[in-house]
N, CA, C and O atoms as a MOPAC input file, in Angstrom:
PM7 MOZYME 1SCF
protein

 N      0.84500 1    -1.16900 1     0.00000 1
 C      0.00000 1     0.00000 1     0.00000 1
 C      0.89100 1     1.23400 1     0.00000 1
 O      1.83400 1     1.33000 1     0.78600 1
 N      0.59100 1     2.16400 1    -0.87500 1
 C      1.27900 1     3.45000 1    -0.87700 1
 C      0.36500 1     4.46300 1    -0.22400 1
 O     -0.82900 1     4.51700 1    -0.51600 1
 N      0.92700 1     5.26300 1     0.65900 1
 C      0.14600 1     6.26100 1     1.38900 1
 C      0.99000 1     7.50600 1     1.55000 1
 O      2.20300 1     7.42400 1     1.74200 1
 N      0.34500 1     8.66600 1     1.47100 1
 C      1.03400 1     9.92800 1     1.68600 1
 C      0.78900 1    10.39800 1     3.10900 1
 O     -0.35600 1    10.55300 1     3.53300 1
 N      1.87700 1    10.62600 1     3.84800 1
 C      1.81000 1    11.11800 1     5.22100 1
 C      2.62500 1    12.40000 1     5.27900 1
 O      3.83300 1    12.39700 1     5.04000 1
 N      1.94700 1    13.49200 1     5.59800 1
 C      2.59200 1    14.81800 1     5.67200 1
 C      3.38000 1    15.15100 1     4.40900 1
 O      4.49700 1    15.66500 1     4.47300 1
 N      2.78000 1    14.84700 1     3.26500 1
 C      3.36900 1    15.20800 1     1.98600 1
 C      4.42600 1    14.24500 1     1.47000 1
 O      4.95500 1    14.45700 1     0.37900 1
 N      4.75500 1    13.19500 1     2.21300 1
 C      5.75200 1    12.23500 1     1.78100 1
 C      5.07800 1    10.89300 1     1.50900 1
 O      4.23200 1    10.44900 1     2.28500 1
 N      5.45400 1    10.25000 1     0.40300 1
 C      4.85100 1     8.98300 1     0.01100 1
 C      5.62400 1     7.83000 1     0.65000 1
 O      6.85100 1     7.76800 1     0.56800 1
 N      4.88300 1     6.91400 1     1.29100 1
 C      5.46300 1     5.72200 1     1.90300 1
 C      4.82400 1     4.49300 1     1.28400 1
 O      3.63200 1     4.49200 1     0.97900 1
 N      5.61300 1     3.45600 1     1.10100 1
 C      5.14300 1     2.21800 1     0.47900 1
 C      5.39200 1     1.06500 1     1.44900 1
 O      6.54100 1     0.71900 1     1.72500 1
 N      4.32000 1     0.47400 1     1.96500 1
 C      4.47100 1    -0.60300 1     2.93800 1
 C      5.15300 1    -1.83300 1     2.32700 1
 O      5.69800 1    -2.65900 1     3.06000 1
 N      5.12900 1    -1.96400 1     1.00500 1
 C      5.80800 1    -3.09000 1     0.35700 1
 C      7.32600 1    -2.98000 1     0.50300 1
 O      8.03300 1    -3.98000 1     0.38000 1
 N      7.82900 1    -1.77800 1     0.76300 1
 C      9.26500 1    -1.56000 1     0.91100 1
 C      9.68300 1    -1.45400 1     2.37600 1
 O     10.85700 1    -1.22000 1     2.66100 1
 N      8.74800 1    -1.62200 1     3.30800 1
 C      9.03300 1    -1.54800 1     4.73100 1
 C      9.02900 1    -2.95500 1     5.32200 1
 O      8.52200 1    -3.89900 1     4.71600 1
 N      9.59600 1    -3.07300 1     6.50100 1
 C      9.61300 1    -4.36000 1     7.20400 1
 C      8.50200 1    -4.39500 1     8.23500 1
 O      8.28300 1    -3.42200 1     8.95600 1
 N      7.79600 1    -5.52500 1     8.30700 1
 C      6.76400 1    -5.72000 1     9.32300 1
 C      7.45500 1    -6.07000 1    10.63600 1
 O      8.27000 1    -6.99100 1    10.69500 1
 N      7.12100 1    -5.32300 1    11.68600 1
 C      7.63500 1    -5.59800 1    13.02200 1
 C      6.69100 1    -6.55600 1    13.73500 1
 O      7.12100 1    -7.55000 1    14.32000 1
 N      5.40100 1    -6.24700 1    13.68000 1
 C      4.39200 1    -7.08500 1    14.33600 1
 C      3.02000 1    -6.77700 1    13.75100 1
 O      2.72100 1    -5.63700 1    13.39600 1
 N      2.18400 1    -7.82400 1    13.65500 1
 C      0.81300 1    -7.67100 1    13.16900 1
 C     -0.12300 1    -8.28900 1    14.19300 1
 O      0.12400 1    -9.38500 1    14.69700 1
 N     -1.21000 1    -7.56700 1    14.49800 1
 C     -2.18600 1    -8.03200 1    15.47500 1
 C     -3.57300 1    -7.91400 1    14.86200 1
 O     -3.92900 1    -6.87500 1    14.30600 1
 N     -4.36700 1    -9.00300 1    14.96900 1
 C     -5.74500 1    -8.99000 1    14.49300 1
 C     -6.69200 1    -9.11400 1    15.67600 1
 O     -6.43800 1    -9.86800 1    16.61400 1
 N     -7.78000 1    -8.36900 1    15.62000 1
 C     -8.80100 1    -8.38900 1    16.66800 1
 C    -10.12800 1    -8.76200 1    16.02200 1
 O    -10.61400 1    -8.04600 1    15.14700 1
 N    -10.72100 1    -9.88600 1    16.44700 1
 C    -11.98400 1   -10.33800 1    15.86800 1
 C    -11.75600 1   -11.26300 1    14.69800 1
 O    -10.62600 1   -11.43900 1    14.24200 1
 N    -12.81700 1   -11.84500 1    14.22100 1
 C    -12.76700 1   -12.78200 1    13.10000 1
 C    -12.95400 1   -12.03400 1    11.77900 1
 O    -13.51900 1   -10.94100 1    11.74100 1
 N    -12.46700 1   -12.64900 1    10.69600 1
 C    -12.63200 1   -12.06300 1     9.37900 1
 C    -14.11600 1   -11.84200 1     9.10800 1
 O    -14.93200 1   -12.73500 1     9.33500 1
 N    -14.46000 1   -10.66300 1     8.62700 1
 C    -15.84900 1   -10.33000 1     8.32900 1
 C    -16.60600 1    -9.71600 1     9.49100 1
 O    -17.72600 1    -9.23700 1     9.31500 1
 N    -16.01200 1    -9.72300 1    10.67500 1
 C    -16.63000 1    -9.12300 1    11.86300 1
 C    -16.63600 1    -7.60200 1    11.69400 1
 O    -15.56800 1    -7.01200 1    11.53100 1
 N    -17.80700 1    -6.94200 1    11.72600 1
 C    -17.85300 1    -5.49600 1    11.52500 1
 C    -17.10200 1    -4.72300 1    12.60800 1
 O    -16.73100 1    -3.57000 1    12.39000 1
 N    -16.87400 1    -5.33100 1    13.76200 1
 C    -16.12700 1    -4.66800 1    14.83500 1
 C    -14.65900 1    -5.09700 1    14.84500 1
 O    -13.87500 1    -4.57600 1    15.63900 1
 N    -14.27700 1    -6.03400 1    13.98100 1
 C    -12.90000 1    -6.53000 1    13.93200 1
 C    -11.97000 1    -5.55400 1    13.22800 1
 O    -12.39800 1    -4.74300 1    12.40600 1
 N    -10.69400 1    -5.64900 1    13.56500 1
 C     -9.69400 1    -4.78500 1    12.92600 1
 C     -8.31400 1    -5.40500 1    13.04200 1
 O     -8.10000 1    -6.35000 1    13.80200 1
 N     -7.37600 1    -4.85300 1    12.27100 1
 C     -5.99300 1    -5.28400 1    12.34000 1
 C     -5.08600 1    -4.07200 1    12.46100 1
 O     -5.38500 1    -2.98400 1    11.96900 1
 N     -3.97500 1    -4.30000 1    13.13100 1
 C     -2.94300 1    -3.28200 1    13.29400 1
 C     -1.61500 1    -3.92800 1    12.91000 1
 O     -1.30600 1    -5.03100 1    13.36000 1
 N     -0.83300 1    -3.24500 1    12.08100 1
 C      0.46900 1    -3.75200 1    11.66700 1
 C      1.49400 1    -2.65600 1    11.87400 1
 O      1.34500 1    -1.54800 1    11.35900 1
 N      2.54100 1    -2.97200 1    12.63300 1
 C      3.62200 1    -2.02400 1    12.87900 1
 C      4.71600 1    -2.28200 1    11.84600 1
 O      5.20500 1    -3.40400 1    11.71100 1
 N      5.09200 1    -1.23500 1    11.12400 1
 C      6.14700 1    -1.29700 1    10.11100 1
 C      7.30500 1    -0.41300 1    10.53200 1
 O      7.12900 1     0.54300 1    11.28800 1
 N      8.50200 1    -0.74200 1    10.03200 1
 C      9.65000 1     0.13500 1    10.17700 1
 C     10.26000 1     0.32100 1     8.78300 1
 O     10.45500 1    -0.63800 1     8.03600 1
 N     10.55400 1     1.57900 1     8.45900 1
 C     11.16700 1     1.90800 1     7.17400 1
 C     12.68700 1     1.77900 1     7.30100 1
 O     13.21700 1     1.68800 1     8.40800 1
 N     13.37300 1     1.77100 1     6.17700 1
 C     14.83600 1     1.65600 1     6.17500 1
 C     15.51700 1     2.74400 1     6.99400 1
 O     16.57900 1     2.52100 1     7.57500 1
 N     14.90400 1     3.91800 1     7.03500 1
 C     15.50900 1     5.04100 1     7.77000 1
 C     15.18200 1     5.00800 1     9.26800 1
 O     15.54500 1     5.92900 1    10.00000 1
 N     14.49300 1     3.94500 1     9.72800 1
 C     14.18300 1     3.80300 1    11.14300 1
 C     12.87400 1     4.43600 1    11.57600 1
 O     12.56100 1     4.45300 1    12.76700 1
 N     12.10300 1     4.95800 1    10.63000 1
 C     10.80700 1     5.54500 1    10.94100 1
 C      9.77500 1     4.43700 1    11.10500 1
 O      9.72700 1     3.49800 1    10.31100 1
 N      8.95000 1     4.55500 1    12.14100 1
 C      7.91300 1     3.55800 1    12.41100 1
 C      6.54800 1     4.05800 1    11.96500 1
 O      6.23900 1     5.24600 1    12.05400 1
 N      5.72400 1     3.10300 1    11.47500 1
 C      4.37100 1     3.41000 1    11.04000 1
 C      3.43600 1     2.33400 1    11.53700 1
 O      3.80100 1     1.16000 1    11.60900 1
 N      2.22300 1     2.74300 1    11.88000 1
 C      1.19100 1     1.79500 1    12.27000 1
 C      0.10600 1     1.82900 1    11.20200 1
 O     -0.53700 1     2.85500 1    10.97800 1
 N     -0.08700 1     0.67600 1    10.54200 1
 C     -1.15700 1     0.52500 1     9.55900 1
 C     -2.36100 1    -0.03700 1    10.29100 1
 O     -2.24700 1    -1.04000 1    10.99600 1
 N     -3.51700 1     0.60000 1    10.13100 1
 C     -4.74300 1     0.14200 1    10.77200 1
 C     -5.86300 1     0.05400 1     9.73600 1
 O     -5.95000 1     0.86800 1     8.81700 1
 N     -6.71600 1    -0.95800 1     9.91300 1
 C     -7.84800 1    -1.13800 1     9.01400 1
 C     -8.82700 1    -2.08800 1     9.68700 1
 O     -8.42100 1    -3.02700 1    10.37200 1
 N    -10.13300 1    -1.83800 1     9.48900 1
 C    -11.10500 1    -2.71300 1    10.11900 1
 C    -12.49600 1    -2.56700 1     9.54500 1
 O    -12.72100 1    -1.89100 1     8.54200 1
 N    -13.42500 1    -3.23300 1    10.22400 1
 C    -14.82200 1    -3.20600 1     9.82000 1
 C    -15.48200 1    -1.87500 1    10.14900 1
 O    -14.89800 1    -1.02700 1    10.82300 1
 N    -16.69000 1    -1.70900 1     9.66900 1
 C    -17.42900 1    -0.45800 1     9.81800 1
 C    -17.67300 1    -0.06200 1    11.27200 1
 O    -17.79500 1     1.12600 1    11.57200 1
 N    -17.74400 1    -1.03400 1    12.17500 1
 C    -18.01300 1    -0.75300 1    13.58200 1
 C    -16.74400 1    -0.79000 1    14.44500 1
 O    -16.82700 1    -0.74800 1    15.67300 1
 N    -15.58900 1    -0.86700 1    13.81100 1
 C    -14.31700 1    -0.95700 1    14.53200 1
 C    -13.75400 1     0.43600 1    14.80000 1
 O    -14.28100 1     1.42900 1    14.29800 1
 N    -12.68600 1     0.51000 1    15.59000 1
 C    -12.02200 1     1.80200 1    15.80200 1
 C    -11.36000 1     2.33600 1    14.53000 1
 O    -11.02100 1     3.51700 1    14.45500 1
 N    -11.17500 1     1.46000 1    13.52300 1
 C    -10.48700 1     1.83500 1    12.28300 1
 C    -11.33100 1     1.46900 1    11.06100 1
 O    -10.96900 1     0.54400 1    10.33400 1
 N    -12.44600 1     2.16600 1    10.81300 1
 C    -13.32100 1     1.79500 1     9.69300 1
 C    -12.71900 1     2.08000 1     8.31200 1
 O    -13.23500 1     1.59900 1     7.30300 1
 N    -11.64600 1     2.84700 1     8.26300 1
 C    -10.93900 1     3.08100 1     6.99700 1
 C     -9.46100 1     2.81300 1     7.23100 1
 O     -8.96200 1     2.96900 1     8.34600 1
 N     -8.76100 1     2.40900 1     6.17200 1
 C     -7.35200 1     2.12300 1     6.34900 1
 C     -6.57200 1     3.41800 1     6.54600 1
 O     -6.89100 1     4.45400 1     5.96300 1
 N     -5.53800 1     3.32800 1     7.38600 1
 C     -4.76300 1     4.50300 1     7.72900 1
 C     -3.33000 1     4.09300 1     8.03500 1
 O     -3.09400 1     3.00800 1     8.56600 1
 N     -2.38500 1     4.94300 1     7.70600 1
 C     -0.97900 1     4.74700 1     8.01500 1
 C     -0.54400 1     5.93400 1     8.86000 1
 O     -0.57600 1     7.07600 1     8.40100 1
 N     -0.13300 1     5.66100 1    10.10500 1
 C      0.20500 1     6.71100 1    11.05300 1
 C      1.67000 1     6.60800 1    11.43800 1
 O      2.14700 1     5.53300 1    11.80500 1
 N      2.38300 1     7.71900 1    11.35400 1
 C      3.78200 1     7.76300 1    11.76900 1
 C      3.86600 1     7.70800 1    13.29200 1
 O      3.09800 1     8.37500 1    13.98500 1
 N      4.81500 1     6.90100 1    13.81800 1
 C      5.01500 1     6.79100 1    15.25600 1
 C      6.47100 1     7.06600 1    15.60300 1
 O      7.37300 1     6.75500 1    14.82500 1
 N      6.69200 1     7.64900 1    16.77100 1
 C      8.05400 1     7.79500 1    17.26300 1
 C      8.54000 1     6.41000 1    17.70100 1
 O      7.73800 1     5.49000 1    17.86000 1
 N      9.83700 1     6.26800 1    17.89200 1
 C     10.39200 1     4.99400 1    18.34200 1
 C      9.82300 1     4.62000 1    19.71200 1
 O      9.56400 1     3.44500 1    19.97400 1
 N      9.62700 1     5.60700 1    20.58100 1
 C      9.07900 1     5.37900 1    21.92000 1
 C      7.63500 1     4.88500 1    21.82700 1
 O      7.26000 1     3.93400 1    22.51300 1
 N      6.82600 1     5.52200 1    20.98300 1
 C      5.42800 1     5.10700 1    20.83600 1
 C      5.32900 1     3.73600 1    20.17500 1
 O      4.44600 1     2.94900 1    20.51600 1
 N      6.23000 1     3.44000 1    19.23000 1
 C      6.24400 1     2.12500 1    18.59700 1
 C      6.58100 1     1.04600 1    19.63100 1
 O      5.97600 1    -0.02600 1    19.63800 1
 N      7.53800 1     1.33300 1    20.48900 1
 C      7.91100 1     0.37900 1    21.54600 1
 C      6.74900 1     0.18000 1    22.52200 1
 O      6.50000 1    -0.94100 1    22.96700 1
 N      6.04400 1     1.25000 1    22.85300 1
 C      4.89200 1     1.15600 1    23.75200 1
 C      3.78900 1     0.32200 1    23.10900 1
 O      3.15500 1    -0.48900 1    23.78400 1
 N      3.55300 1     0.51300 1    21.80200 1
 C      2.54100 1    -0.27600 1    21.09800 1
 C      2.93100 1    -1.75900 1    21.13100 1
 O      2.08700 1    -2.62000 1    21.38100 1
 N      4.21300 1    -2.05300 1    20.87800 1
 C      4.67300 1    -3.44800 1    20.92700 1
 C      4.46100 1    -4.05800 1    22.30300 1
 O      4.03900 1    -5.20900 1    22.41500 1
 N      4.74900 1    -3.30200 1    23.34300 1
 C      4.57800 1    -3.77900 1    24.71600 1
 C      3.10500 1    -4.06600 1    25.01300 1
 O      2.77800 1    -5.07600 1    25.63700 1
 N      2.22200 1    -3.17800 1    24.56300 1
 C      0.78000 1    -3.35200 1    24.78800 1
 C      0.24400 1    -4.57200 1    24.04600 1
 O     -0.75000 1    -5.16700 1    24.46200 1
 N      0.89000 1    -4.93900 1    22.96200 1
 C      0.41900 1    -6.03200 1    22.11500 1
 C      1.31500 1    -7.26200 1    22.18200 1
 O      1.37300 1    -8.05400 1    21.24100 1
 N      2.00400 1    -7.41100 1    23.29100 1
 C      2.90600 1    -8.57400 1    23.47700 1
 C      2.11800 1    -9.83800 1    23.72700 1
 O      2.70300 1   -10.90600 1    23.90500 1

């Protein structure tokens, strides 16, 4: 997926997956997934996408600091 964040284009196909977490079953309107990526330059991104009733009804790529990425990993251990 290519996404523009603050005017810069990022491509998840060129990033490394750190961790992926799924909540709910496939097709569940409240289900969603979160995937933490790291780019070659050390920038972290959280990809989120889910059903219409989930916290992430549309796909989104959010830039995270290294500290916030580590906190997300800890919460999802």
